[in-house]
N, C-alpha and C positions, 0 to 999 in steps of 0.2 A: 133563343128562349122557347119558342114553338117547338122545336126539334127535341129538346129535353122533355117537355111534356108529352109530346107523341110517344117518345121511347118508354117512358114511364107507365103509359097506359098500354103498351104492347106486351110489357114483360108479363103480367099476370095471364095473357093469352098464350104466349109462346112457352112459357115454363113448363105446363103440364105435358106438351108434346116433346120436349127435351127429357123430361123424366122418363116418359113411355119409351122413347128411342133408346136411352141408355140401359133401361131394364131388359128391353128386348135383345139388345146387343150382347149384353152379359150372358144372358140365358143361352142365346143361340151359339155364342163362342164356346161356352162351357160345355154344351152338348156336342158341338162339333169336336172339340179336343178329346172329350171322353168317349166318342163313338168309336167303335172298331172299324166300320165301314161306312162310307158315305157314297153318295151317287156322284162322282167326280172327285177330284183331288181335295183334300182338307186345306191346302194353302189357298186354292181357289176359293172355296166357300168363305174361308176366313176374310179374304179381301172384299168379297161380296158383301158379307155381313157388315164390315167396317165401312165402306164406302158408298153402298147404295142405301144409306139411311134406313127408314122404316121398312121399305119393300125388301132389303137383303135379308135381315132377320126372318122375316115372314116367310120369304121364299124359301130360306134352308129349313124352317120348321115344317113347311108343306111338302117341298119336294126334295130336299137334300138329304134327309135321313132315310136309313134303310130300316125296314121292319125286321127287327132281330127276334125271329121265332124260330 
């Protein structure tokens, strides 16, 4: 019974992080697929975005994209 109570109190704390992770992942994958060139192979970036949680999408958004000017 105490386990159920503890889990029900954790859900409101964890839910916003899951939503932020999902939004970052969708944005990063979309940008990666649409980009003509990235710093490194696209399949590698997609795997990093998916499996490295919040750090993966942020790393792609900061370092993976090339400036297209």
